Steps between C-alpha positions, in 0.01 A plus 500: 500500500861493618668349196788725401418773751709608798368384835445862605289564188280201574467599867391851403241371255363256757461789746307699241272206422431444870424870535244475218332205670498674841331798338225280358619387157418156365804413290288273279268792412662774286217747568548452874874571471443805279240634744731462801792668319282787379389606849847504654678828554813359339718680249492383138843345556372292792193396300727399210704281737184336635369431149841356403494267803145394411597443135783271610263309726249457216773365271620266773145366533462471121219754494446773236651842562268692266320804638748601768514875567810693398666756719802704400773548756595864514871568507633769729642797317841622601480845646765709330462784750680304772850614588766299325267381226663716235699268276681769300865559583671837521 
């Protein structure tokens, strides 16, 4: 799983995989993983990171990655009402 990835990336993914297992997921059973993810109170961004870590693990094991859920990470909007956020010059 670590080929070409920074050590910190691999460490983060390993933490997420361990978290899945601690919460009852069987990494060899896609339905089990999907069920555990679905009941967590995580944001869609967190769920997307967990699915990404699981996808990398599946590839590392040579297992199919079909049927994984998709979550869209929501980007924070810049609040233009903050002081100093006006980009026009006088």
